[in-house]
C-alpha positions as CSV (number, residue, x, y, z in Angstrom):
1,M,70.3,25.4,21.1
2,M,68.6,22.1,19.3
3,Q,66.4,24.2,17.0
4,R,69.7,25.7,15.9
5,L,71.1,22.5,15.4
6,F,68.2,21.1,13.2
7,I,68.3,24.5,11.0
8,L,72.0,23.8,10.3
9,L,71.6,20.3,9.6
10,A,68.6,21.2,7.0
11,L,71.0,24.3,5.5
12,I,73.9,21.3,5.2
13,A,70.9,18.6,3.8
14,S,69.8,21.2,1.4
15,H,73.0,22.1,0.0
16,A,74.1,18.6,-0.3
17,A,71.3,18.0,-2.5
18,L,71.6,21.2,-4.4
19,A,75.1,19.5,-5.2
20,Q,73.7,16.5,-6.5
21,T,71.0,17.7,-8.7
22,W,72.4,21.1,-9.8
23,P,72.4,22.1,-12.6
24,A,69.0,20.8,-13.5
25,K,68.1,23.3,-16.6
26,P,70.0,25.8,-18.7
27,V,71.8,28.6,-17.4
28,R,70.8,31.7,-18.6
29,V,74.3,34.2,-18.9
30,V,73.1,37.9,-19.5
31,V,75.4,40.5,-21.4
32,P,74.3,43.9,-20.3
33,F,75.7,45.2,-24.0
34,P,74.5,44.5,-27.8
35,P,75.5,41.1,-29.6
36,G,79.1,41.2,-31.2
37,G,80.8,43.4,-28.8
38,G,83.9,42.2,-26.7
39,T,81.8,41.5,-23.9
40,D,79.8,39.3,-25.9
41,I,82.5,37.4,-27.8
42,V,83.9,36.6,-24.5
43,A,81.2,35.1,-22.9
44,R,80.6,33.2,-26.2
45,T,83.9,32.0,-26.1
46,V,84.2,30.7,-22.3
47,T,80.4,29.4,-21.7
48,P,80.2,26.7,-24.4
49,K,83.0,24.5,-22.8
50,M,81.2,25.4,-19.1
51,A,78.1,24.2,-20.7
52,E,79.8,20.8,-21.7
53,I,81.4,20.6,-18.4
54,L,78.3,21.1,-16.2
55,G,75.7,19.1,-18.9
56,Q,73.2,21.8,-19.3
57,P,73.4,24.9,-22.0
58,F,74.5,27.8,-21.3
59,V,72.3,30.9,-22.7
60,I,73.6,34.2,-23.6
61,E,71.0,37.0,-23.4
62,N,71.7,40.4,-23.9
63,R,70.1,42.8,-22.3
64,A,72.0,46.4,-23.6
65,G,70.9,49.7,-22.5
66,A,71.8,52.6,-19.9
67,G,75.7,51.7,-19.9
68,G,75.0,48.1,-18.7
69,N,72.7,49.1,-15.8
70,I,69.4,47.5,-17.4
71,G,71.1,43.9,-17.5
72,T,72.9,44.4,-14.6
73,E,69.4,45.1,-12.6
74,L,67.6,42.3,-14.4
75,V,70.4,40.1,-12.7
76,A,70.3,41.8,-9.2
77,K,66.6,41.0,-9.0
78,S,66.8,37.6,-10.7
79,P,66.1,34.4,-8.2
80,A,69.2,33.1,-6.3
81,D,69.4,29.6,-7.6
82,G,72.6,29.5,-9.9
83,Y,70.6,29.4,-12.9
84,T,70.9,33.1,-13.8
85,L,74.4,34.6,-14.3
86,L,76.0,38.3,-15.2
87,V,78.9,39.3,-17.6
88,A,80.0,42.2,-15.2
89,S,82.8,44.6,-16.8
90,A,84.9,47.9,-15.8
91,S,81.3,49.4,-16.8
92,T,79.8,47.9,-13.3
93,A,82.6,49.0,-11.3
94,I,82.6,52.7,-12.9
95,N,78.7,52.8,-12.9
96,T,78.5,52.2,-8.6
97,T,79.8,55.4,-8.2
98,L,79.0,57.5,-11.4
99,V,75.3,56.6,-11.6
100,P,73.5,57.7,-8.8
101,N,70.6,56.2,-7.2
102,L,71.5,52.6,-8.3
103,S,68.8,49.8,-7.5
104,W,71.9,47.5,-7.0
105,T,75.4,47.5,-5.4
106,F,78.6,45.4,-4.8
107,P,78.5,43.6,-2.7
108,R,74.9,43.7,-1.7
109,D,73.3,42.6,-4.9
110,F,76.2,39.9,-6.2
111,A,78.2,37.3,-5.7
112,P,81.2,36.8,-7.5
113,V,82.0,33.9,-9.6
114,V,85.2,33.8,-11.3
115,L,87.2,36.7,-13.0
116,M,87.5,35.7,-17.0
117,V,89.8,38.0,-18.4
118,V,92.1,41.3,-18.3
119,N,91.9,43.6,-21.4
120,N,94.3,46.1,-20.4
121,H,94.1,49.5,-22.5
122,L,96.4,50.6,-25.0
123,L,97.7,54.3,-25.5
124,A,97.8,54.6,-29.0
125,A,98.4,58.0,-31.2
126,H,97.8,58.9,-34.6
127,P,101.2,58.7,-36.8
128,S,101.5,62.6,-37.1
129,V,101.8,63.1,-33.3
130,P,105.4,64.0,-32.6
131,A,106.0,61.2,-30.0
132,S,107.0,58.0,-30.7
133,N,106.5,56.9,-26.6
134,V,105.1,57.8,-23.6
135,R,107.7,60.1,-22.3
136,E,107.6,62.3,-25.4
137,L,103.9,62.3,-25.2
138,L,104.4,63.6,-21.7
139,A,106.8,66.2,-22.7
140,L,104.4,67.3,-25.8
141,A,101.5,67.6,-23.4
142,R,103.2,69.5,-21.0
143,A,104.8,72.0,-23.5
144,K,101.1,72.6,-25.0
145,P,98.9,72.4,-22.3
146,G,95.1,71.6,-23.4
147,Q,96.1,71.0,-26.7
148,V,96.7,67.1,-27.1
149,T,93.5,66.0,-27.7
150,Y,92.3,62.2,-26.6
151,A,89.1,60.5,-27.9
152,S,87.0,58.4,-25.3
153,Y,83.7,56.2,-26.0
154,G,81.8,58.9,-24.2
155,S,81.7,60.7,-20.7
156,G,82.2,58.2,-17.9
157,S,83.4,55.0,-20.6
158,S,86.2,53.1,-19.3
159,A,88.1,54.9,-22.1
160,H,87.4,58.2,-20.3
161,L,88.3,57.5,-17.2
162,T,91.6,55.6,-18.2
163,A,92.6,58.9,-19.5
164,E,91.7,61.0,-16.9
165,L,93.8,58.4,-14.2
166,F,96.7,59.0,-16.8
167,K,96.2,62.8,-16.5
168,L,96.1,62.6,-13.0
169,M,98.9,60.4,-12.2
170,A,101.1,62.2,-14.7
171,G,100.1,65.8,-14.0
172,V,99.5,66.9,-17.6
173,D,96.6,68.6,-19.2
174,L,94.7,66.7,-22.2
175,L,91.6,67.7,-23.8
176,H,88.7,65.4,-23.9
177,V,86.8,64.6,-27.2
178,P,83.6,62.1,-26.1
179,Y,82.2,59.9,-29.3
180,K,79.1,57.9,-28.7
181,G,81.0,54.5,-28.6
182,A,84.1,52.9,-29.8
183,A,84.1,52.5,-33.3
184,P,83.5,56.4,-34.3
185,A,86.3,57.2,-31.8
186,V,88.8,54.9,-33.4
187,N,87.7,56.0,-36.6
188,D,88.4,59.8,-36.0
189,L,91.9,58.9,-34.4
190,V,92.8,56.9,-37.5
191,G,91.6,60.0,-39.6
192,G,93.9,62.2,-37.3
193,Q,91.0,64.3,-36.1
194,V,91.9,63.5,-32.4
195,N,95.7,62.9,-31.4
196,I,95.0,59.7,-29.0
197,I,93.1,57.4,-27.5
198,F,93.2,54.8,-24.2
199,A,91.3,51.6,-25.7
200,D,91.1,48.0,-25.5
201,V,94.2,46.2,-27.5
202,A,91.6,44.3,-29.7
203,A,90.0,47.7,-31.0
204,L,93.0,49.0,-32.1
205,L,95.4,46.1,-33.4
206,S,94.4,46.0,-37.0
207,H,95.4,49.7,-37.2
208,L,98.7,49.1,-35.5
209,K,99.4,46.4,-37.8
210,S,98.2,48.7,-40.9
211,G,100.6,51.5,-39.6
212,K,97.5,53.8,-39.6
213,L,98.2,54.3,-35.4
214,K,101.3,53.8,-33.5
215,A,101.4,52.1,-29.9
216,L,102.8,54.1,-27.2
217,G,102.1,52.0,-24.0
218,I,100.0,49.9,-22.7
219,G,98.3,50.0,-19.3
220,A,99.5,46.8,-17.9
221,A,101.5,45.4,-14.9
222,K,103.6,43.3,-17.5
223,R,103.9,43.5,-21.5
224,F,101.1,42.0,-23.7
225,E,102.4,39.2,-25.2
226,G,100.7,39.8,-28.2
227,L,102.8,43.4,-28.7
228,P,105.9,42.6,-26.9
229,D,107.9,45.5,-28.4
230,V,105.2,47.7,-26.6
231,P,106.5,49.0,-23.4
232,T,103.9,49.4,-20.2
233,I,103.4,53.0,-19.1
234,D,104.5,52.3,-15.6
235,Q,108.0,51.4,-17.3
236,S,107.7,54.9,-19.5
237,G,107.1,58.0,-17.1
238,V,104.2,56.9,-14.9
239,P,105.0,54.6,-12.1
240,G,102.0,52.6,-10.7
241,F,100.0,53.0,-13.8
242,E,97.9,50.1,-14.9
243,A,94.0,50.6,-16.1
244,G,92.0,49.0,-18.3
245,G,89.0,46.0,-18.3
246,F,87.8,42.9,-16.9
247,L,85.1,40.7,-17.5
248,G,84.1,38.0,-15.0
249,L,80.9,36.1,-13.9
250,V,78.7,36.9,-11.0
251,A,75.3,35.8,-9.7
252,P,72.7,37.1,-7.6
253,A,73.8,37.4,-3.9
254,G,72.5,34.7,-1.9
255,T,73.2,31.9,-4.8
256,P,74.3,28.7,-3.2
257,P,78.1,28.4,-2.4
258,A,77.6,24.7,-4.2
259,A,76.7,26.0,-7.2
260,I,79.2,29.1,-6.9
261,Q,81.8,26.4,-6.9
262,A,80.7,24.3,-9.4
263,L,80.3,27.3,-11.8
264,N,83.9,28.5,-10.6
265,A,85.4,25.1,-11.3
266,A,83.5,24.9,-15.1
267,A,85.1,28.0,-15.6
268,Q,88.4,27.8,-14.7
269,K,88.5,24.4,-16.6
270,S,87.0,26.4,-19.9
271,L,89.6,29.0,-19.6
272,A,92.5,26.5,-19.2
273,L,91.6,25.1,-22.6
274,P,94.0,25.8,-25.2
275,E,91.3,26.4,-27.8
276,V,89.4,28.7,-25.7
277,R,92.9,30.4,-24.1
278,E,94.1,31.0,-28.1
279,R,90.6,32.3,-28.8
280,L,90.7,34.8,-26.1
281,L,94.4,35.6,-26.8
282,A,93.4,36.6,-30.4
283,L,91.0,38.8,-28.9
284,A,93.5,40.6,-26.5
285,S,92.0,39.3,-23.5
286,P,94.1,37.1,-21.4
287,P,92.3,34.7,-19.4
288,V,92.8,34.8,-15.5
289,G,90.5,32.3,-13.5
290,G,90.9,32.2,-9.7
291,T,88.5,31.7,-6.8
292,P,85.4,33.8,-6.1
293,E,87.3,35.1,-3.5
294,Q,89.8,36.6,-5.6
295,F,87.4,38.2,-8.0
296,A,85.8,39.8,-5.1
297,S,89.0,41.3,-4.0
298,H,89.3,42.8,-7.5
299,I,86.1,44.1,-7.9
300,E,86.8,46.0,-4.6
301,R,89.7,47.7,-5.9
302,E,88.2,48.6,-9.2
303,I,85.5,50.1,-7.5
304,D,87.7,52.0,-5.4
305,K,90.0,52.9,-8.0
306,W,87.3,54.4,-10.3
307,A,85.4,56.2,-7.7
308,R,88.7,58.2,-6.9
309,V,89.1,59.3,-10.6
310,I,85.3,59.8,-11.0
311,R,85.8,62.3,-7.7
312,A,89.0,64.0,-8.5
313,A,88.0,64.8,-12.0
314,N,84.3,65.7,-11.3
315,I,83.2,63.6,-13.8
316,K,79.3,63.3,-14.6
317,P,77.0,60.5,-16.0
318,E,76.0,61.8,-19.8
């Protein structure tokens, strides 16, 4: 009994010491995608203010490759000391089921810190498509099964799985045209080589404003304030449809709770700043925040949702 008491007191003392000394050096933030993409930009928008709040630099490290798995594995194997974080995304949730024999899993290898943003997918079409809303698209797809084409960023990408979720929930047959990334997929949609796409709003916004594409619906629970005239897909013929991406910070499992709480508090303060919020909304990535526990629940729901889609559509990694 006394031994257990001593252990408990030692743990309390170590956590108290950490709260007083952490952070004592720069914090590394691993972005598992190349520089300049949406994940990278969001990380570089939120973390500088966190650095100011906590009094230590936050260093972004891009470790791209294998659909985000190289950077993810790096963080999973890093010391659980509060000095290494991962920017987790929808790809993280998708890869949990899609990629066989992963060396990491949630929640075994990661401790959620904070949900930074959500960026729900927009359903957009080339102007030549004879549909001006979701209901008209559904009627077209049912009249011409397998003839309406949709572009994606590649097999197993969030754009692919969102379209497959739409197909399952709406009961329609669409033809998948995979590309190697967002840029070629959007370019061919603008060029009229494919009919529709589910993609991040930020990737489509300039083409919507120029009239090169038209918005049919957004995969969110409510309308996006940057496109107030675009209804949700849920409102437009596919009840309950909600899909898109998210970006949040996670740490290696076992990271001391004091560090997790300090990181969460700093992130929430950063996300609430007007200049950070304005920048994120311009990227069509509304800030969220919340507790580590709320982020853990979000990740769990995303893993479960995409696992059901992957299995139902029999999707395999490229």
